[in-house]
C-alpha positions in Angstrom: -30.0 -41.2 -86.7 -27.3 -43.9 -86.8 -25.6 -43.0 -89.7 -25.3 -39.2 -88.0 -23.2 -40.4 -84.8 -21.1 -42.9 -87.1 -19.6 -40.1 -89.4 -19.1 -37.8 -86.5 -17.3 -40.6 -84.2 -14.6 -41.4 -87.9 -14.4 -37.1 -87.7 -13.1 -36.9 -84.1 -10.7 -40.0 -84.7 -9.2 -38.4 -88.0 -8.9 -35.2 -86.2 -6.5 -36.5 -83.4 -4.4 -38.6 -85.8 -4.0 -35.8 -87.9 -2.9 -33.3 -85.0 -0.3 -36.1 -83.4 1.0 -36.3 -86.6 1.6 -32.9 -86.5 2.9 -32.3 -83.2 5.4 -35.2 -83.9 6.9 -33.7 -86.9 7.5 -30.8 -84.9 9.1 -32.3 -82.4 12.0 -33.9 -85.4 12.3 -31.1 -87.1 13.7 -28.6 -83.9 17.4 -27.7 -84.2 18.3 -25.3 -82.4 18.1 -24.7 -78.7 15.5 -22.2 -77.5 15.1 -20.5 -73.7 14.8 -22.1 -71.0 17.2 -25.2 -72.7 20.5 -24.7 -70.8 21.7 -25.2 -66.9 24.8 -23.1 -66.0 27.0 -24.5 -62.8 28.3 -21.1 -61.0 31.2 -22.9 -59.3 32.6 -24.7 -62.5 31.5 -21.6 -64.5 30.3 -24.3 -67.4 26.6 -24.7 -69.5 25.6 -28.1 -70.3 22.2 -28.6 -72.7 19.9 -30.1 -70.6 18.9 -33.0 -73.2 21.5 -35.1 -72.9 20.5 -36.4 -76.3 21.6 -33.6 -78.2 25.4 -32.4 -78.4 27.7 -29.9 -79.7 27.6 -27.1 -77.6 30.3 -24.6 -77.3 30.7 -22.3 -74.4 32.7 -19.6 -74.3 33.2 -16.5 -72.0 33.3 -12.3 -72.7 35.1 -10.3 -70.5 34.5 -6.4 -69.4 36.4 -5.2 -72.3 34.2 -7.6 -74.8 37.5 -10.1 -75.8 35.7 -13.1 -76.1 37.9 -16.2 -73.9 36.9 -20.0 -75.1 38.7 -21.4 -71.8 37.7 -20.9 -68.4 38.9 -17.6 -67.4 41.5 -17.4 -64.3 42.4 -13.9 -64.5 40.1 -11.6 -61.6 37.6 -10.4 -63.1 33.4 -10.7 -64.2 32.4 -12.5 -67.5 29.3 -12.7 -69.3 28.6 -16.6 -70.4 27.5 -17.0 -74.0 27.0 -20.8 -75.8 26.6 -21.7 -79.8 25.3 -25.4 -81.1 26.8 -27.4 -84.2 25.0 -25.3 -86.3 27.0 -21.9 -84.8 24.2 -19.7 -83.7 25.5 -17.8 -80.1 22.6 -17.7 -77.4 23.7 -14.3 -75.1 22.6 -15.4 -71.7 21.3 -11.8 -70.9 19.1 -12.2 -74.3 18.0 -15.8 -75.5 18.4 -17.4 -72.7 17.6 -17.6 -68.7 20.1 -15.9 -67.2 21.7 -13.7 -66.3 24.7 -16.2 -66.7 27.3 -14.2 -64.7 30.8 -15.6 -63.9 33.1 -13.9 -61.4 36.9 -14.4 -60.9 38.1 -13.5 -57.6 41.5 -13.1 -56.5 41.2 -14.8 -53.2 39.3 -14.2 -50.4 39.7 -13.2 -46.4 37.4 -15.3 -43.7 38.1 -14.1 -39.9 36.6 -16.0 -37.1 36.9 -16.2 -33.2 39.3 -18.2 -31.6 39.9 -16.8 -27.8 40.1 -14.7 -25.2 38.1 -11.8 -23.9 38.3 -8.1 -23.1 36.9 -6.7 -19.6 36.9 -2.9 -19.5 40.1 -1.4 -17.1 41.8 -5.2 -17.8 44.8 -6.6 -19.2 42.9 -9.0 -21.8 43.1 -10.4 -25.3 41.0 -11.5 -28.0 42.6 -13.8 -30.4 41.0 -14.2 -34.7 42.2 -17.1 -37.0 42.2 -15.1 -40.1 41.8 -17.6 -43.8 43.2 -16.4 -46.8 42.4 -18.2 -50.2 44.2 -17.2 -53.5 46.6 -15.4 -51.3 50.3 -15.8 -51.1 52.1 -13.7 -48.5 55.7 -14.7 -50.0 57.9 -11.6 -51.4 54.9 -9.1 -49.8 56.5 -5.8 -49.0 56.0 -4.8 -45.4 53.7 -1.7 -46.6 51.2 -4.2 -48.5 50.9 -6.3 -45.5 47.0 -6.8 -44.0 46.0 -3.9 -42.4 42.8 -3.9 -39.7 40.4 -0.8 -41.0 38.2 0.7 -38.4 34.9 2.9 -39.7 34.5 4.5 -36.6 38.3 5.8 -35.4 40.3 2.8 -33.2 39.8 3.5 -29.6 42.6 4.7 -28.0 44.3 1.8 -26.0 42.6 -0.9 -28.0 45.4 -2.1 -30.0 45.2 -4.6 -33.1 48.2 -6.9 -34.5 48.9 -9.8 -36.7 51.6 -12.9 -36.5 52.1 -16.1 -37.4 52.5 -15.0 -41.1 49.3 -12.8 -41.3 46.7 -15.7 -39.8 46.7 -15.0 -36.6 44.9 -11.7 -35.6 45.4 -10.2 -32.0 42.9 -8.0 -30.3 44.6 -6.6 -26.6 44.1 -3.5 -24.0 46.4 -2.9 -21.1 45.4 -2.8 -16.9 43.7 0.4 -17.2 43.5 1.5 -20.3 40.4 2.8 -19.9 38.8 1.5 -23.1 34.4 1.6 -22.5 32.8 -0.8 -22.5 31.4 -1.8 -25.8 31.0 -3.3 -29.5 33.4 -2.0 -31.7 33.4 -3.0 -35.7 36.3 -3.1 -38.0 37.5 -4.6 -41.2 40.6 -6.3 -42.5 41.5 -5.3 -45.8 44.7 -6.7 -47.8 44.8 -4.5 -51.3 41.4 -4.9 -52.9 40.3 -7.8 -50.3 37.9 -6.6 -47.6 36.9 -9.4 -44.6 33.6 -9.5 -43.3 32.4 -7.3 -40.1 34.4 -8.1 -37.1 32.9 -7.0 -33.7 35.1 -6.8 -31.1 33.4 -6.6 -27.8 34.9 -5.2 -24.5 32.8 -6.3 -21.5 31.6 -4.6 -18.3 33.8 -5.1 -15.3 31.6 -7.3 -12.7 31.6 -5.9 -9.1 31.1 -8.3 -6.3 27.9 -7.0 -4.3 29.4 -6.9 -0.7 27.9 -8.5 2.5 25.7 -6.5 4.1 24.9 -6.4 8.0 21.5 -5.7 8.6 21.2 -5.6 12.3 24.0 -3.9 14.9 23.7 -3.3 18.7 24.5 0.1 19.8 27.9 0.6 20.9 28.8 4.5 20.4 30.6 4.1 17.5 29.8 4.8 13.8 28.9 1.7 12.2 28.0 0.8 8.4 26.0 -2.2 7.0 28.6 -2.1 4.4 32.1 -1.6 3.6 33.5 1.0 0.9 34.6 -0.6 -2.0 35.9 -0.3 -5.9 33.7 0.8 -8.6 30.1 1.4 -6.3 28.7 3.9 -4.3 26.4 4.0 -1.1 23.5 6.8 -1.2 21.4 7.1 2.0 22.3 6.7 5.6 25.2 4.4 5.3 26.5 4.7 8.6 25.2 6.0 12.0 26.2 5.8 15.7 22.8 6.6 17.1 20.2 3.9 17.3 17.6 4.2 14.5 16.3 2.4 11.4 17.8 3.0 8.4 17.6 3.1 4.0 20.9 3.2 2.0 21.1 1.7 -1.5 24.4 0.7 -3.3 24.8 1.9 -7.4 27.5 1.3 -9.7 30.0 4.4 -10.1 29.3 3.7 -14.2 26.4 1.6 -15.8 28.2 1.4 -18.5 31.6 0.0 -17.7 30.4 -1.9 -14.9 27.6 -5.0 -13.9 27.1 -6.7 -10.7 28.3 -10.3 -9.8 24.7 -11.4 -10.4 24.3 -9.9 -13.8 22.4 -7.1 -13.1 23.0 -3.3 -12.5 20.2 -1.5 -10.8 20.7 -0.2 -7.1 20.8 -2.8 -4.3 18.4 -1.4 -1.6 19.6 -1.6 1.8 17.4 -1.7 5.0 19.3 -1.5 8.2 19.5 -1.0 12.2 21.3 0.2 15.1 18.9 -1.8 18.0 19.1 -0.4 21.3 21.9 -1.5 24.0 20.1 -3.0 27.6 20.4 -1.5 30.6 19.8 -2.9 34.2 18.2 -0.1 36.5 18.8 -0.1 40.4 18.7 2.0 43.6 15.5 3.7 43.4 14.2 4.6 46.7 11.2 5.4 48.1 10.0 8.9 50.2 8.5 8.3 54.0 5.2 9.9 54.1 2.3 11.1 56.4 -0.6 9.3 56.2 -2.8 10.9 54.1 -5.5 8.4 52.9 -3.9 7.8 49.8 -1.4 5.2 48.3 0.5 7.9 46.1 4.4 8.1 46.9 7.6 10.0 46.0 10.7 8.2 44.6 14.0 9.1 45.0 15.8 8.3 41.3 18.6 10.7 42.2 21.2 7.4 43.7 19.8 4.9 40.2 22.5 2.6 39.2 23.1 1.9 35.6 25.0 -1.2 34.3 25.2 -1.9 30.9 26.1 1.9 30.4 29.4 3.0 28.0 31.6 5.0 29.4 31.4 8.6 28.0 27.2 8.0 27.6 24.6 9.6 30.5 21.7 7.8 31.5 19.2 9.5 34.4 15.6 8.2 35.3 12.2 8.7 36.7 10.0 6.4 37.9 6.5 6.2 39.3 4.7 3.9 41.5 2.1 3.6 44.7 2.1 2.2 48.4 0.4 -1.8 48.1 -2.5 0.1 50.6 -2.8 3.7 52.2 -3.3 2.8 56.0 0.1 3.3 58.1 3.0 0.6 58.3 7.2 0.5 57.7 7.9 -1.5 54.5 4.8 -1.3 52.6 6.0 -2.0 48.7 5.9 0.2 45.6 5.2 -1.4 42.5 8.1 0.8 40.4 7.4 1.9 36.7 10.8 3.3 35.0 11.3 5.8 32.6 14.7 6.5 31.2 15.8 10.0 30.5 19.4 12.0 30.0 21.2 12.9 26.7 21.5 8.9 25.6 17.8 7.9 26.5 17.1 7.0 23.2 19.9 4.2 22.7 19.4 2.3 25.9 16.4 -0.4 27.2 15.8 -1.3 30.2 16.6 -5.1 30.5 14.8 -7.8 32.3 16.2 -8.1 36.1 16.2 -4.2 36.9 14.1 -3.0 40.0 10.7 -3.4 40.0 9.7 -3.0 43.9 11.0 -0.5 46.2 9.8 0.1 49.6 8.9 3.0 51.9 6.5 4.0 55.2 3.5 5.8 56.1 3.5 7.5 58.8 0.8 8.3 61.4 -0.3 12.0 61.3 -0.3 13.6 64.7 -3.4 15.0 64.3 -6.6 13.2 63.6 -7.7 13.9 59.8 -11.5 15.1 58.6 -13.5 14.3 56.1 -15.8 17.2 54.4 -18.5 17.0 51.6 -18.4 19.3 48.8 -21.6 21.3 47.4 -20.9 21.7 43.2 -24.7 22.9 42.8 -23.2 25.1 40.3 -20.3 23.1 38.6 -22.2 20.0 37.8 -25.4 19.1 36.2 -28.3 21.6 36.5 -27.7 21.9 40.4 -27.5 18.4 41.4 -26.7 17.6 45.2 -26.8 15.3 47.9 -29.5 15.9 50.3 -28.7 15.8 53.8 -25.0 15.4 52.4 -23.0 15.5 55.6 -25.4 12.8 57.1 -25.0 11.2 53.6 -21.4 10.9 54.4 -22.0 8.0 57.0 -23.6 5.7 54.6 -20.7 6.8 52.3 -17.4 5.8 54.6 -15.9 2.6 54.4 -14.1 0.9 57.4 -10.7 1.6 55.6 -12.2 5.5 55.3 -12.9 5.9 59.0 -9.2 3.9 59.7 -7.3 6.7 57.7 -8.9 9.8 59.2 -8.1 8.3 62.3 -4.5 8.4 61.5 -4.4 12.0 59.7 -5.6 11.8 56.2 -8.4 14.4 55.2 -11.2 12.9 53.1 -13.5 15.0 50.3 -16.8 13.7 49.2 -18.9 15.1 46.0 -21.9 13.9 43.8 -21.3 14.2 40.1 -24.2 14.1 37.6 -23.3 14.7 34.1 -25.2 14.8 30.7 -24.1 11.8 28.6 -27.1 11.5 26.0 -24.4 11.6 23.1 -21.7 9.6 24.3 -23.7 6.9 26.4 -22.7 3.1 25.3 -24.9 1.0 23.1 -25.4 -1.8 25.3 -26.7 1.0 28.3 -29.0 2.1 26.1 -30.1 -1.5 25.2 -31.2 -2.3 28.9 -32.9 1.3 28.8 -35.2 0.4 26.2 -36.4 -3.4 27.6 -37.9 -1.6 30.6 -38.9 2.1 29.3 -42.2 1.0 28.2 -44.1 3.5 26.3 -42.3 6.2 28.1 -39.9 8.6 26.0 -36.2 9.6 27.2 -35.4 13.0 27.5 -31.7 12.5 28.4 -28.8 10.1 29.7 -26.7 10.9 32.5 -23.9 9.8 34.5 -24.7 9.5 38.4 -21.7 9.1 40.2 -20.1 9.6 43.9 -15.9 11.1 43.9 -13.7 10.9 47.1 -10.3 12.1 47.2 -7.8 12.1 49.8 -5.8 15.4 50.7 -4.6 17.0 47.7 -3.8 13.8 45.8 -4.6 14.2 41.8 -6.3 10.7 42.3 -10.5 10.4 42.3 -11.6 7.2 43.1 -15.6 6.3 42.2 -18.1 5.3 44.9 -19.9 2.4 43.0 -22.3 1.5 45.6 -23.2 2.8 49.4 -24.5 0.9 52.2 -27.6 2.2 52.0 -29.5 4.7 49.7 -28.8 8.3 49.7 -31.5 11.0 48.6 -30.5 12.6 45.4 -32.1 15.8 43.9 -31.3 18.1 40.4 -33.2 20.5 38.5 -34.6 19.7 35.5 -33.9 21.5 32.3 -36.3 23.9 30.3 -36.2 21.8 27.8 -37.7 19.0 29.2 -40.6 20.6 31.0 -44.2 20.5 30.3 -45.7 23.9 29.5 -49.2 22.4 28.3 -52.0 23.0 30.6 -54.1 20.2 29.6 -51.3 17.6 30.2 -49.7 16.1 33.6 -45.8 14.9 32.4 -44.8 11.8 34.5 -40.8 11.5 35.4 -39.0 8.4 36.4 -35.5 7.2 36.4 -34.4 3.9 34.6 -31.0 3.1 36.3 -28.3 0.6 34.8 -26.1 -1.1 37.0 -23.6 -4.1 36.6 -25.9 -4.9 33.2 -29.6 -5.2 35.1 -32.1 -2.1 34.4 -34.4 -0.5 36.8 -37.3 1.9 36.6 -37.0 4.4 40.1 -39.9 6.4 40.7 -38.8 10.2 41.1 -40.8 12.6 42.7 -41.2 16.4 40.8 -41.5 19.5 42.2 -43.6 21.6 39.8 -42.8 24.6 42.4 -39.0 24.6 41.9 -38.7 22.2 39.0 -37.1 19.9 40.6 -36.6 16.0 41.0 -35.9 14.0 43.6 -34.9 10.1 43.9 -32.9 7.8 46.0 -30.3 5.1 45.4 -27.4 3.2 46.5 -26.3 2.5 43.1 -23.9 4.7 40.7 -23.9 4.1 36.7 -25.9 4.9 34.2 -29.3 7.2 34.2 -32.1 7.5 31.8 -35.1 10.2 32.7 -37.7 9.4 31.0 -41.3 10.8 31.2 -45.0 10.3 29.9 -47.2 12.9 29.1 -50.9 12.3 30.5 -53.8 14.1 29.2 -55.9 15.9 31.6 -59.8 14.8 31.8 -61.6 17.4 34.3 -65.1 15.9 36.1 -66.9 18.7 35.6 -67.1 21.9 32.9 -67.0 24.8 34.3 -68.4 26.9 31.5 -67.1 30.1 32.9 -63.3 28.6 32.7 -63.8 26.7 29.6 -60.5 26.9 27.2 -62.6 28.1 23.8 -59.7 27.8 21.7 -60.2 23.7 22.4 -61.3 22.1 19.1 -63.5 19.6 20.8 -65.4 22.5 22.8 -65.6 24.7 19.3 -67.3 21.3 17.9 -69.9 21.2 21.0 -71.3 24.5 20.3 -71.7 24.0 16.9 -74.4 21.1 17.7 -76.0 22.7 20.0 -76.2 26.1 17.6 -77.5 23.5 15.1 -80.1 21.6 18.1 -81.9 25.7 18.6 -82.2 26.1 15.3 -84.0 23.4 13.9 -86.1 23.2 17.1 -87.4 26.4 16.4 -88.2 25.5 12.7 -89.9 22.7 13.8 -92.1 24.6 16.3 -93.0 27.1 13.4 -94.0 24.6 11.0 -96.2 22.7 12.9 -97.3 24.9 15.2 -99.2 26.9 13.0 -103.0 26.7 12.8 -104.7 25.0 9.5 -108.1 25.7 7.7 -109.9 22.5 7.1 -111.3 22.6 3.4 -115.4 21.1 2.8 -116.8 20.0 -0.3 -120.0 22.0 -1.4 -123.3 20.4 -0.9 -125.8 23.2 -1.2 -126.3 22.9 2.2 -125.6 25.3 4.9 
């Protein structure tokens, strides 16, 4: 085993030495370069051997005609680079070594760069460019062969280009109002077969200053506008008016391609503006005297009204309403005014503080004493409701002021009104009723009121309370009347007045189907009822309601008792034969 290990180690060592010797021999035997052994400098056109310990490299240049040049060429053209070694072996860059190595010789180059200036739509201006030539001399060059500017898309009309300073400065220019549209125009500088890189000649849109805008005007009878007309934009919408109102308009650029707002945007500028009303002071409104009618109504005289602040050519008038501070007889009685402007120009004015607010008038005593009348409206209101002894009840309703006015000639009319408000009763009144009605059912909600009206005045007033109770009667609707003979229906009224709920007694007359009750307060009422089952003291056999379920059950029980009695009598009442054991004896 130990011998095998020694022999293996020796074998590996010998193989390693043999491989190293072979590699060394191959390296020393190399006499010619191979692919990747060369490095080419495109700026100088020279080739070098990448192993500096070897030499003898020769470089030649083959033109497009196949002619070999040993020196670095100076004539413009394209050349293929080839190299050879001391052994006179040629290697083409395209075939034998890393490449291809192509060397270009140019006649010259042209470089154009921006120097200064700008061009704006519609304005006079210039853009100046520097032109840098390489390998080109303009000495003794004919004018016909001077550099020119070429426009691939055609030269825009009004945009001029010219060379100066021995063709080293290129200027683009436009005259004022030339009309060359804003945008970028592309061109080239050409000189023989020399062509510059692409040049962008840019004409900027003209900046339009956003005009000053006034948003609010006071009416003056003349045409007013929030903005003045100007160059480069138009006004769309309501841009002017001579009447009061709120208006909307927009400023739009006349040409969004060639114009831009001075804030850099091109969107429309929205305007919301208004003309406000002009103040006017109203005065000289008077009150016509009237004969006492028990009311505070009055008639106002506005025909001589005066308007301070009105414009010369405008027309204004007014109406006014108001009431005397009390209905009694007297002079110098104050009337508070509510004035409304009328006339062709009313919408352009408003009544300013300082206008007339009061006027004074006289209520004259009538030559005759007035009257008081109770009007029964049984056929007009809820279920023929009415006051019992209405004329006598009037004495309870009249106040001391009423009596005074009637004495001075005022005519007073009084009536009762009951209306069904079940569908519109206030929620807080319903809640109050719920607290006192107990197990009674609500049939309807009623609005019970006594009204008063003086003379022919349209103003009516309600009597909320009377000095003492009055008696009221109304007819119960058919759908609320009990038609079941086995129950009695008891009616009551729940009154809700000043947030307090009370249960009132009510008398129901079966013959007339009416309910009568007394009260001295008038507001929301609820008609409620309870159904009480009739329990008779004794049963009248011939008047028994055989349709009643309980009566039917009673008859069935009696029938079962009678049948059972008959069966027991038959079973237990029959004689039985006594059986005896046989003994042989008689």
